[in-house]
Backbone atoms as SQL, in Angstrom:
CREATE TABLE atoms (id INTEGER PRIMARY KEY, chain TEXT, resi INTEGER, resn TEXT, atom TEXT, x REAL, y REAL, z REAL);
INSERT INTO atoms VALUES
  (1, 'A', 1, 'MET', 'N', 99.679, 88.874, 71.454),
  (2, 'A', 1, 'MET', 'CA', 101.115, 89.055, 71.609),
  (3, 'A', 1, 'MET', 'C', 101.801, 88.275, 70.493),
  (4, 'A', 2, 'THR', 'N', 102.725, 88.939, 69.834),
  (5, 'A', 2, 'THR', 'CA', 103.448, 88.279, 68.748),
  (6, 'A', 2, 'THR', 'C', 104.488, 87.314, 69.314),
  (7, 'A', 3, 'GLN', 'N', 104.937, 86.403, 68.479),
  (8, 'A', 3, 'GLN', 'CA', 105.954, 85.436, 68.904),
  (9, 'A', 3, 'GLN', 'C', 107.246, 86.118, 69.351),
  (10, 'A', 4, 'PRO', 'N', 107.744, 87.142, 68.621),
  (11, 'A', 4, 'PRO', 'CA', 108.955, 87.815, 69.097),
  (12, 'A', 4, 'PRO', 'C', 108.775, 88.434, 70.484),
  (13, 'A', 5, 'THR', 'N', 107.610, 89.028, 70.747),
  (14, 'A', 5, 'THR', 'CA', 107.361, 89.626, 72.057),
  (15, 'A', 5, 'THR', 'C', 107.289, 88.548, 73.126),
  (16, 'A', 6, 'ALA', 'N', 106.627, 87.451, 72.835),
  (17, 'A', 6, 'ALA', 'CA', 106.543, 86.347, 73.789),
  (18, 'A', 6, 'ALA', 'C', 107.934, 85.791, 74.093),
  (19, 'A', 7, 'SER', 'N', 108.775, 85.705, 73.085),
  (20, 'A', 7, 'SER', 'CA', 110.142, 85.209, 73.293),
  (21, 'A', 7, 'SER', 'C', 110.955, 86.177, 74.154),
  (22, 'A', 8, 'LEU', 'N', 110.755, 87.482, 73.948),
  (23, 'A', 8, 'LEU', 'CA', 111.445, 88.462, 74.779),
  (24, 'A', 8, 'LEU', 'C', 111.001, 88.345, 76.237),
  (25, 'A', 9, 'PHE', 'N', 109.695, 88.172, 76.459),
  (26, 'A', 9, 'PHE', 'CA', 109.182, 87.986, 77.811),
  (27, 'A', 9, 'PHE', 'C', 109.807, 86.762, 78.463),
  (28, 'A', 10, 'ALA', 'N', 109.819, 85.650, 77.739),
  (29, 'A', 10, 'ALA', 'CA', 110.371, 84.409, 78.283),
  (30, 'A', 10, 'ALA', 'C', 111.851, 84.575, 78.622),
  (31, 'A', 11, 'GLY', 'N', 112.597, 85.189, 77.733),
  (32, 'A', 11, 'GLY', 'CA', 114.020, 85.396, 77.991),
  (33, 'A', 11, 'GLY', 'C', 114.267, 86.319, 79.163),
  (34, 'A', 12, 'ALA', 'N', 113.505, 87.403, 79.241),
  (35, 'A', 12, 'ALA', 'CA', 113.668, 88.351, 80.343),
  (36, 'A', 12, 'ALA', 'C', 113.356, 87.676, 81.676),
  (37, 'A', 13, 'LEU', 'N', 112.267, 86.902, 81.717),
  (38, 'A', 13, 'LEU', 'CA', 111.912, 86.210, 82.957),
  (39, 'A', 13, 'LEU', 'C', 112.956, 85.169, 83.342),
  (40, 'A', 14, 'ASP', 'N', 113.494, 84.477, 82.354),
  (41, 'A', 14, 'ASP', 'CA', 114.537, 83.478, 82.621),
  (42, 'A', 14, 'ASP', 'C', 115.767, 84.136, 83.251),
  (43, 'A', 15, 'HIS', 'N', 116.225, 85.234, 82.671),
  (44, 'A', 15, 'HIS', 'CA', 117.396, 85.927, 83.203),
  (45, 'A', 15, 'HIS', 'C', 117.091, 86.566, 84.559),
  (46, 'A', 16, 'LEU', 'N', 115.897, 87.100, 84.708),
  (47, 'A', 16, 'LEU', 'CA', 115.503, 87.698, 85.979),
  (48, 'A', 16, 'LEU', 'C', 115.471, 86.640, 87.082),
  (49, 'A', 17, 'MET', 'N', 114.942, 85.469, 86.785),
  (50, 'A', 17, 'MET', 'CA', 114.916, 84.370, 87.756),
  (51, 'A', 17, 'MET', 'C', 116.337, 83.951, 88.122),
  (52, 'A', 18, 'HIS', 'N', 117.183, 83.813, 87.124),
  (53, 'A', 18, 'HIS', 'CA', 118.578, 83.437, 87.383),
  (54, 'A', 18, 'HIS', 'C', 119.255, 84.472, 88.287),
  (55, 'A', 19, 'HIS', 'N', 119.045, 85.735, 87.988),
  (56, 'A', 19, 'HIS', 'CA', 119.615, 86.802, 88.804),
  (57, 'A', 19, 'HIS', 'C', 119.052, 86.745, 90.230),
  (58, 'A', 20, 'SER', 'N', 117.758, 86.537, 90.357),
  (59, 'A', 20, 'SER', 'CA', 117.126, 86.492, 91.682),
  (60, 'A', 20, 'SER', 'C', 117.649, 85.334, 92.518),
  (61, 'A', 21, 'LEU', 'N', 117.906, 84.211, 91.878),
  (62, 'A', 21, 'LEU', 'CA', 118.358, 83.029, 92.613),
  (63, 'A', 21, 'LEU', 'C', 119.844, 83.041, 92.922),
  (64, 'A', 22, 'THR', 'N', 120.633, 83.671, 92.057),
  (65, 'A', 22, 'THR', 'CA', 122.092, 83.571, 92.200),
  (66, 'A', 22, 'THR', 'C', 122.797, 84.898, 92.432),
  (67, 'A', 23, 'GLY', 'N', 122.109, 85.999, 92.140),
  (68, 'A', 23, 'GLY', 'CA', 122.761, 87.305, 92.239),
  (69, 'A', 23, 'GLY', 'C', 123.685, 87.603, 91.077),
  (70, 'A', 24, 'CYS', 'N', 123.594, 86.828, 90.019),
  (71, 'A', 24, 'CYS', 'CA', 124.474, 86.979, 88.864),
  (72, 'A', 24, 'CYS', 'C', 124.242, 88.331, 88.172),
  (73, 'A', 25, 'GLY', 'N', 125.281, 89.134, 88.125),
  (74, 'A', 25, 'GLY', 'CA', 125.195, 90.440, 87.491),
  (75, 'A', 25, 'GLY', 'C', 124.987, 90.361, 85.993),
  (76, 'A', 26, 'GLN', 'N', 125.581, 89.357, 85.363),
  (77, 'A', 26, 'GLN', 'CA', 125.415, 89.211, 83.916),
  (78, 'A', 26, 'GLN', 'C', 123.959, 88.897, 83.585),
  (79, 'A', 27, 'ALA', 'N', 123.319, 88.063, 84.387),
  (80, 'A', 27, 'ALA', 'CA', 121.904, 87.755, 84.170),
  (81, 'A', 27, 'ALA', 'C', 121.064, 89.016, 84.340),
  (82, 'A', 28, 'ALA', 'N', 121.418, 89.859, 85.309),
  (83, 'A', 28, 'ALA', 'CA', 120.695, 91.122, 85.520),
  (84, 'A', 28, 'ALA', 'C', 120.838, 92.022, 84.302),
  (85, 'A', 29, 'ARG', 'N', 122.041, 92.116, 83.759),
  (86, 'A', 29, 'ARG', 'CA', 122.260, 92.951, 82.577),
  (87, 'A', 29, 'ARG', 'C', 121.480, 92.437, 81.372),
  (88, 'A', 30, 'HIS', 'N', 121.475, 91.113, 81.185),
  (89, 'A', 30, 'HIS', 'CA', 120.720, 90.535, 80.068),
  (90, 'A', 30, 'HIS', 'C', 119.220, 90.772, 80.252),
  (91, 'A', 31, 'ALA', 'N', 118.735, 90.588, 81.467),
  (92, 'A', 31, 'ALA', 'CA', 117.316, 90.831, 81.728),
  (93, 'A', 31, 'ALA', 'C', 116.969, 92.283, 81.430),
  (94, 'A', 32, 'ALA', 'N', 117.817, 93.204, 81.878),
  (95, 'A', 32, 'ALA', 'CA', 117.559, 94.629, 81.643),
  (96, 'A', 32, 'ALA', 'C', 117.528, 94.942, 80.148),
  (97, 'A', 33, 'GLN', 'N', 118.440, 94.352, 79.391),
  (98, 'A', 33, 'GLN', 'CA', 118.454, 94.577, 77.942),
  (99, 'A', 33, 'GLN', 'C', 117.175, 94.067, 77.285),
  (100, 'A', 34, 'LEU', 'N', 116.736, 92.887, 77.702),
  (101, 'A', 34, 'LEU', 'CA', 115.516, 92.321, 77.129),
  (102, 'A', 34, 'LEU', 'C', 114.290, 93.125, 77.550),
  (103, 'A', 35, 'LEU', 'N', 114.271, 93.596, 78.786),
  (104, 'A', 35, 'LEU', 'CA', 113.163, 94.431, 79.241),
  (105, 'A', 35, 'LEU', 'C', 113.115, 95.743, 78.458),
  (106, 'A', 36, 'ASP', 'N', 114.279, 96.302, 78.161),
  (107, 'A', 36, 'ASP', 'CA', 114.325, 97.510, 77.330),
  (108, 'A', 36, 'ASP', 'C', 113.747, 97.228, 75.943),
  (109, 'A', 37, 'GLN', 'N', 114.111, 96.093, 75.373),
  (110, 'A', 37, 'GLN', 'CA', 113.568, 95.728, 74.062),
  (111, 'A', 37, 'GLN', 'C', 112.059, 95.523, 74.137),
  (112, 'A', 38, 'LEU', 'N', 111.605, 94.889, 75.216),
  (113, 'A', 38, 'LEU', 'CA', 110.165, 94.689, 75.390),
  (114, 'A', 38, 'LEU', 'C', 109.416, 96.006, 75.456),
  (115, 'A', 39, 'SER', 'N', 109.992, 96.970, 76.154),
  (116, 'A', 39, 'SER', 'CA', 109.304, 98.251, 76.314),
  (117, 'A', 39, 'SER', 'C', 109.167, 98.996, 74.992),
  (118, 'A', 40, 'GLU', 'N', 109.918, 98.581, 73.992),
  (119, 'A', 40, 'GLU', 'CA', 109.859, 99.221, 72.673),
  (120, 'A', 40, 'GLU', 'C', 108.962, 98.477, 71.682),
  (121, 'A', 41, 'GLN', 'N', 108.408, 97.344, 72.101),
  (122, 'A', 41, 'GLN', 'CA', 107.564, 96.556, 71.195),
  (123, 'A', 41, 'GLN', 'C', 106.205, 97.233, 71.011),
  (124, 'A', 42, 'PRO', 'N', 105.736, 97.330, 69.766),
  (125, 'A', 42, 'PRO', 'CA', 104.462, 98.014, 69.509),
  (126, 'A', 42, 'PRO', 'C', 103.244, 97.290, 70.089),
  (127, 'A', 43, 'ASP', 'N', 103.348, 95.984, 70.339),
  (128, 'A', 43, 'ASP', 'CA', 102.196, 95.242, 70.848),
  (129, 'A', 43, 'ASP', 'C', 102.178, 95.122, 72.369),
  (130, 'A', 44, 'VAL', 'N', 103.038, 95.886, 73.045),
  (131, 'A', 44, 'VAL', 'CA', 103.062, 95.906, 74.508),
  (132, 'A', 44, 'VAL', 'C', 102.270, 97.124, 74.979),
  (133, 'A', 45, 'ASP', 'N', 101.323, 96.892, 75.908),
  (134, 'A', 45, 'ASP', 'CA', 100.492, 97.992, 76.380),
  (135, 'A', 45, 'ASP', 'C', 101.291, 98.942, 77.274),
  (136, 'A', 46, 'SER', 'N', 100.749, 100.112, 77.515),
  (137, 'A', 46, 'SER', 'CA', 101.481, 101.158, 78.235),
  (138, 'A', 46, 'SER', 'C', 101.791, 100.768, 79.677),
  (139, 'A', 47, 'HIS', 'N', 100.902, 100.038, 80.327),
  (140, 'A', 47, 'HIS', 'CA', 101.155, 99.608, 81.709),
  (141, 'A', 47, 'HIS', 'C', 102.344, 98.646, 81.761),
  (142, 'A', 48, 'THR', 'N', 102.331, 97.656, 80.879),
  (143, 'A', 48, 'THR', 'CA', 103.428, 96.688, 80.823),
  (144, 'A', 48, 'THR', 'C', 104.724, 97.372, 80.413),
  (145, 'A', 49, 'ARG', 'N', 104.629, 98.317, 79.498),
  (146, 'A', 49, 'ARG', 'CA', 105.807, 99.089, 79.063),
  (147, 'A', 49, 'ARG', 'C', 106.443, 99.786, 80.273),
  (148, 'A', 50, 'GLY', 'N', 105.609, 100.412, 81.096),
  (149, 'A', 50, 'GLY', 'CA', 106.110, 101.089, 82.290),
  (150, 'A', 50, 'GLY', 'C', 106.754, 100.120, 83.270),
  (151, 'A', 51, 'LEU', 'N', 106.145, 98.950, 83.457),
  (152, 'A', 51, 'LEU', 'CA', 106.719, 97.943, 84.356),
  (153, 'A', 51, 'LEU', 'C', 108.088, 97.471, 83.856),
  (154, 'A', 52, 'CYS', 'N', 108.183, 97.245, 82.540),
  (155, 'A', 52, 'CYS', 'CA', 109.464, 96.818, 81.964),
  (156, 'A', 52, 'CYS', 'C', 110.531, 97.887, 82.161),
  (157, 'A', 53, 'GLU', 'N', 110.167, 99.133, 81.943),
  (158, 'A', 53, 'GLU', 'CA', 111.123, 100.222, 82.096),
  (159, 'A', 53, 'GLU', 'C', 111.582, 100.350, 83.551),
  (160, 'A', 54, 'ARG', 'N', 110.656, 100.249, 84.490),
  (161, 'A', 54, 'ARG', 'CA', 111.023, 100.371, 85.913),
  (162, 'A', 54, 'ARG', 'C', 111.904, 99.225, 86.363),
  (163, 'A', 55, 'MET', 'N', 111.588, 98.005, 85.930),
  (164, 'A', 55, 'MET', 'CA', 112.400, 96.866, 86.326),
  (165, 'A', 55, 'MET', 'C', 113.782, 96.947, 85.698),
  (166, 'A', 56, 'SER', 'N', 113.862, 97.385, 84.462),
  (167, 'A', 56, 'SER', 'CA', 115.152, 97.558, 83.807),
  (168, 'A', 56, 'SER', 'C', 115.995, 98.582, 84.559),
  (169, 'A', 57, 'ASP', 'N', 115.375, 99.681, 84.951),
  (170, 'A', 57, 'ASP', 'CA', 116.094, 100.710, 85.721),
  (171, 'A', 57, 'ASP', 'C', 116.569, 100.148, 87.053),
  (172, 'A', 58, 'ALA', 'N', 115.710, 99.387, 87.734),
  (173, 'A', 58, 'ALA', 'CA', 116.084, 98.806, 89.027),
  (174, 'A', 58, 'ALA', 'C', 117.253, 97.834, 88.881),
  (175, 'A', 59, 'LEU', 'N', 117.255, 97.062, 87.821),
  (176, 'A', 59, 'LEU', 'CA', 118.357, 96.124, 87.593),
  (177, 'A', 59, 'LEU', 'C', 119.649, 96.865, 87.280),
  (178, 'A', 60, 'ALA', 'N', 119.543, 97.971, 86.565),
  (179, 'A', 60, 'ALA', 'CA', 120.740, 98.742, 86.217),
  (180, 'A', 60, 'ALA', 'C', 121.372, 99.345, 87.484),
  (181, 'A', 61, 'VAL', 'N', 120.538, 99.734, 88.430),
  (182, 'A', 61, 'VAL', 'CA', 121.040, 100.332, 89.673),
  (183, 'A', 61, 'VAL', 'C', 121.538, 99.269, 90.636),
  (184, 'A', 62, 'GLY', 'N', 120.739, 98.209, 90.800),
  (185, 'A', 62, 'GLY', 'CA', 121.064, 97.217, 91.815),
  (186, 'A', 62, 'GLY', 'C', 121.672, 95.938, 91.296),
  (187, 'A', 63, 'GLY', 'N', 121.666, 95.751, 89.981),
  (188, 'A', 63, 'GLY', 'CA', 122.127, 94.482, 89.428),
  (189, 'A', 63, 'GLY', 'C', 123.587, 94.426, 89.308);
């Protein structure tokens, strides 16, 4: 995993945790944006890509 991809993962998890703990909509939107970026990274496998896309969609609907 490249450093940019690792940083995207860390940021997405940070925002997702913040959203989970507080219900903050802005954190949900940021997490969804980072998950979308992660799903476009060439070094992300197809399974992880699908998970990122599904979580991003779930945050867009419920976040």
